[in-house]
C-alpha positions as CSV (number, residue, x, y, z in Angstrom):
1,M,0.0,-0.1,0.0
2,K,1.3,3.4,-1.0
3,L,-0.3,6.4,0.4
4,E,-0.3,9.9,-1.0
5,S,-1.6,11.4,2.2
6,L,-1.6,10.2,5.7
7,E,-3.0,11.8,9.0
8,L,-2.7,10.0,12.4
9,V,-3.5,11.1,15.9
10,P,-2.8,9.6,19.3
11,A,-5.3,7.0,20.4
12,S,-5.5,4.5,23.3
13,G,-2.7,2.0,22.7
14,G,-1.4,3.6,19.6
15,L,-2.6,5.7,16.7
16,T,-5.8,6.2,14.5
17,G,-6.4,8.1,11.4
18,S,-6.8,7.9,7.6
19,G,-5.0,8.1,4.4
20,T,-5.5,8.3,0.7
21,D,-3.9,6.4,-2.1
22,A,-3.1,7.5,-5.8
23,E,-6.4,6.0,-7.0
24,G,-8.4,8.1,-4.4
25,Q,-9.3,5.2,-2.1
26,T,-9.6,6.4,1.5
27,Y,-8.2,4.1,4.3
28,K,-9.1,4.0,7.9
29,I,-5.9,3.2,9.7
30,T,-5.3,1.8,13.3
31,V,-1.8,1.5,14.7
32,T,-1.2,-0.5,17.8
33,Q,2.0,-0.2,19.8
34,D,3.5,-2.9,22.0
35,P,6.5,-1.2,23.7
36,A,7.5,-4.3,25.7
37,A,7.9,-6.3,22.3
38,K,9.0,-3.2,20.5
39,E,6.5,-3.8,17.9
40,L,4.0,-1.7,15.9
41,S,1.1,-3.4,14.1
42,Y,-1.4,-1.8,11.7
43,V,-4.8,-2.4,9.9
44,A,-5.8,-0.3,7.0
45,E,-9.3,-0.6,5.8
46,G,-10.3,1.0,2.4
47,D,-13.6,2.4,1.6
48,R,-13.7,0.1,-1.6
49,G,-13.2,-3.0,0.3
50,A,-9.3,-3.2,0.3
51,T,-7.7,-4.5,3.6
52,E,-4.1,-4.5,4.5
53,E,-2.4,-5.7,7.8
54,G,1.2,-5.7,8.8
55,S,3.7,-5.0,11.6
56,I,7.2,-3.9,12.4
57,A,9.2,-5.5,15.0
58,G,12.6,-5.2,16.7
59,G,12.4,-1.5,17.3
60,Y,10.9,1.8,16.2
């Protein structure tokens, strides 16, 4: 997923916000932080049905 714009704000346990890709699809994005494991996980749900999940581990 490659976003043209991204806006995130602090939320309980991480971040929440939205982004838009080059085709104009808007994504609702939720980022969860696990400081003990040094891991970030995200879920991006598009307004046209696309969904993507992922994580970054080992430090951020």
